[in-house]
N, C-alpha and C positions, 0 to 999 in steps of 0.2 A: 557214222552215217546220219545219225539224228542231228549232229551239230551242223552238217552240211545242209540239211533240210531247213533248219532254223535260219541259217545265214541266207539261203535263197529266199525264204519267206520275208525276211527283213528287207532284203534288197528290192524285192518286188513291191512290198508295202511302201518302202521309202520312195520308190520311183512313182508309184500311184499318187502318193501325197504330193510329191513334187509337181507332177503334171496337173493335179487338181488345183494347186495354188496358182499355176500359171495360166489357167483357162481364162482368167479375167484380164482384159487388156489394160485396165486402169490400175493394176497393181503397181506398175512402175512409178506412177505419179504419186502414189501414197507411201511408197517404201522409202527407206533411208539409204543414202549412198554409203556403203560400208568402207569406202576408201578414206584414208586420212588426207591424201594429196589428190585433189581434183585436177584432171587434165584441162588446161586452159581455163581455169576458173580462178576468180579473185575474191577474197573476202571483203564484203561491202557491208557497211553499217546501214541497216534498214530502220527508218524512223516511222513509227506508226502514228496515226492522227492523235492518239491520246498522249504521245510523248515518249512512250517506251521504245527501246531500241533492241534489236537483235542482229547478230551477224549472219549473213546469208551468202552463199556462193553466187557470183555473177560472171557473165562472160566478158564484161567490160571493166577495166580498172577504174573504179570511182571510189571516192572516200566515203560519201554518204548517198543514200537514196531515200527520198521522202515520199510517202504515199499521199494521195489526194485527200483533202479535207472536205467533209460534208458541210456545205454552207448552211444547211438548215439547223445544224447543231451549234453554230456559232452565235455569239451575241450580236445584236443589231449593229453596234459600232464596229465590231470586227468584220462583219459581213460587208458593210459599206466600204471599209478600207480595202478589202480584198477585191471588191468589184471595181473600185476606182483605180486600182493598180492595173487591172486588166484592160482598161480603156486605152486606146492609142493616144499617145502624147502629141501635141501640136509641134510641128517642126519650126525651129527658130531659124529665120533667114538673116544672114549677116550681109550687110552692105559694106563693100570695101570703099574706103576713103582713099582716093588717089591724090598724092601730094604733088602738085604742079610747081612747087617752088624750088625745084632742083636747079642748082647753078653749077654747070660742069666746069666753069673756069676755076672754081675752088679746088677741084680735084685734078687739074691738068698736071700738076707737079708729080703726082703718083703714076701717071701713065707713061712718062718717059723713063728710060732706063737710067739708073744712077751713074754719073760720070760721063754721060753723053754730052755732046757739044750743045745741043739744043737746050738742055736744062741749065748749062752754065751760062749760055747767052741770055736766057730768060732771066736768070738771077742777076746778071750784070746790067742789063738794060735799065731797070728801074734806078739803079745807083747812078748811072750817067745822067739821067734826067734830073735827079735831085741835085747833082753837082752843078748842072747848067743853070738850074733855077737859083741856086745859091749864089752863082757868079753875077747874075743880073741884079 
């Protein structure tokens, strides 16, 4: 009977401690997730401003995630480079040059189907003219 009383006391004490720990709502953010596999979480490399890296679980699949750098701690040259990179870049406008020297007569031979009468006639006409000129 004494063993039953001790077990009951331990259970009640254990439940009181358990309840006392969970009275604070912020405990979940400070605690560690005890699972090895996180549901819908991806391991992402987090790069701190000092250059150190740690692996953290994230909801989106990324390779690396870099935290913001405090500009006050950077050197003057690095600060200028970072601020210059933030400025919007000027848009480059391209002017299209239209070539008006297109001569379609050069490409007429490609428009007609091969073996058609028109292409054969066009090929023969210049030969006849050259023959007539040669006879004169």
